[in-house]
Phi, psi and omega in degrees: 000141181288151180277151178281138178262153187288154177294328178295318178297315179301317180298316180294321177297314182293325177293321178294322177294321178293333179281353175107004179287151179282157180298322180295317180290325177296316181299316180293319183295318186258358176073034175247165178291151179299316181295327177295313179298318180298314181297315180298315181293319179295317181297319179293319181295318185279321185239350181080004182278133178244356182267152179287155174277165178293146176269000000 
């Protein structure tokens, strides 16, 4: 099972995305998977949600 990532990390990733950084550069900068960064950014863009879903 995947480990849960911190809310602070998610907040920093989303702020970097709002500043215009690419998902790939964000993933490398913060040490998360590219697909994770893409999913988080897409979810915020489409629904405005910044909180994690239930595991």
